[in-house]
N, C-alpha and C positions, 0 to 999 in steps of 0.2 A: 504493500500499500504506500502511495506517495505521502509526503508530509502534509500536503495541502489538497483540499477537495475543490470542486467547482462552485460551491456556495460562495457568493460575494457579498450578501447582505441579507437582512431580515427586517421585517416591519416590527416596530415596538409594540404596537397595539395588536391584540388578537382580533380575529374576525369571527363573527357569528353568521355571516352571510355567504361567504365564498365557498364554504365547505358545509353543505346542509347536514344538520344533526351533529356537528362537531364544533368544539371551541378550537380554533385552529390559529397557527402562526403561519405567516407567508414568508417563504425563503426564495431567493433570487439566484439564478446563474447569469452569467454575462454571455454576450454573443447572440446574434440573430441573423438568419438568412432572409429576412424580409426587411424592407425599408418603407414602412407605413408612415405617411405623413402625419398621422394622428397619434403616434405611439406616445404614451405617457411615461414610458420607461426608456426613453431614448438614450439616457446616460448608460444604459446597460448594453447598447448595440455592439460596442467593441468587445472583443474576446480577450483583451490583454490585461484584465484586472486580476490581481492575486486573490486567490480564494482563501477561505478560512482554513486554519490548520484543523486537522481531524480532532485534535485535543480540544481546540476551542469549540467546535461544533458539538462535541461530546458534553462539554460543560454547559453550553447553551440548552441542549436538549434536557439535561438534568434539571435546569432551572425551570424550563417550560413545564416539565412533568409536575414539578412542585407547585405550579400555578394553575393546575386543572386543565391545562391544554392537552388535548388528546388527538389532535390532527395537524398535519402539515400540508400546506399548499405549496407545491414546487412550481415556481413561475420563473419568468425571465424578463428579457431575452427569450430564447428558445431553449428549454431544458434538454430536449433530445439531442442537441448539438454537443452537450457535455460528454466527453469520453467516459467519465465515471458516473453517468447518471444511474445506471443499474446499481452500482455499488452504494450510492448515496441512498436510494430508495431502501435497499436491504438494510443499510445502517439505521436508518430511521424506523423501519419496521421491526427488525429482528432485535437490534440492540436496545431500542428505547420504546418499542410497542406502539408507535404512532400509526394511525391510519394516514394514508398518503393519497392526495389528490394531485394530479398532474395538469397543468395548463400548457396547451400546445397549440401551434399553428397548423399541425397536420402535415407538415412537410416531409416528415421522415417516418413513413409507415412501417419500415422494417424495424426501426427502434421501438416504435409504439407496440408493435406485435410482441416483442420480447418483454416488454414492460407490463403488458396488461395482466398477466397472472399475479403480479406483485401489487398492483394498484387497487385502491378502493373506489376511486372516482376519477373520471377525466373530464376536463372541460376544454373543447376545441373551438377556437375562434374561427368562424366562417366569415371571412372578410367581405366577400362580394360574390357575385355570380361568377361562374367559372371563366367566362370569356373576359372578364375584367381583371383577373388576377395579375397578369404581367404588368399592366399599366398602374394598377392600384397599389400593389405590394411590391413590385420588383421581382417577384417570383413566378416564373411562368410554367412550372412543372405541375400543371393541373391534375395529371394522372396520379401524382403522389397524394394530392389533397383528396381526390376521390376515393383512393384506396383507403386512406385513414377514416374517411366518413363511413365507408362500408364495414371497416373493422369494428368501429364502435357500434354501428347499428346492429352488428351481430349479437350484441347483448352480453358479451363476456364480462363486462364490468359496468356499473352505473356511470352514466355520462350525460353531458349537456352540450348542445351546440349553442353558440352565442354570437351575436352580431352587434357591433357598435354602430349605431345609425347616425350617419352625417346627412343632414337634411337635403342639401342640394345633390348629393350623389346617390343616396339610396332611394331612388324612385320606386314606384310600385313595380315597374317592369324588372328593375334590378333586384328587388326583393323576391319576386316571383322566380327569378333565376336561381337565387339561393334556395327557394323552396323546392325547385326541381331536384337540386343537389342533395337535399337532406330529406326528401320525402320518405315518410314512414318512421322518422325519428321519434324517440320517446319523449325528449325534452328540448325546447328551443327557447333561448333567452334573448330578449331585446334590451340593449343597453343604451342610454343617451350618450351622445358624444359631448365631451366637456372641453371648452376652449382653455388653453393654458399658454403663457408667454414662452414656454420652452419647446413647444411642439416643433418637430423637424420641419413641416411645411409652414413657412410664414403666413401663408394665406389662410390656413386653418386656425391660426392663433386668434383671429377675429371672427371666426365663424360662430354663428349663435348656437347656444346649447340647444339640443334637440327638445322640441316642445313636447310636453306630456301628451297632448292631443294627437300629435303625429305618432308617437309610440303606441298609443291605444288603437289608433286606426291600423296600424301595422299588425298589431296583436290579432285583430279580426282578420285582416288579409292573410296571415300566415297560418291560421287554424287548420286549413286542409293538409298542411304538410307535416304536422307533428302531433302526437297525442296530447301534449301539454305545451302551451305557448305562454310565456310569462314576461312581464316587464320588470326589470330590476334597475333600481337606482333612479327612478323617476321623481 
């Protein structure tokens, strides 16, 4: 085992929302193969950040367990790019007894397939309709995204698909393209876009927050594509 792992940070406050049924802490890896203009974790896009030592991660986990935390959300960046992602998941589950949820963009189905037996939940971001991926995310391997969608729909682990809705981009037609991709899903989440001064795309820094009325209209529009369609964070 190397001295350091790929975990580069963790949120101070636990979450009661991101991992249903768990009091969870969110941990982050660095590096991403997408370049989304609305990314709220753009500081983690580069992969050259030193990770925590395993000893430090061990001490953090012991402290979390003492504070009633029983789950870890492994986010990023894109965690499936980390060479030691499986080692991290096993460390969190086997050594410390945490349930583990993975946040992923679905770009590495081969890694996702290996991880599924170890995971308790997966949240996959579906950024846009398949035809828009290359322009919207900088990632054009749509077949990989489709494969990840189908892997999750197979029901091997609890999962959710989710989309951050940007008003001027996510038209009804765009959303129906997403619907065709995820058709038959068990759970689909709509999230509002939140403008911030540090977003990678300067134009989006002044884009209005997604209106609750628009999210509700999309919840109705997307009902045919998933068993459960929810709005989160409105």
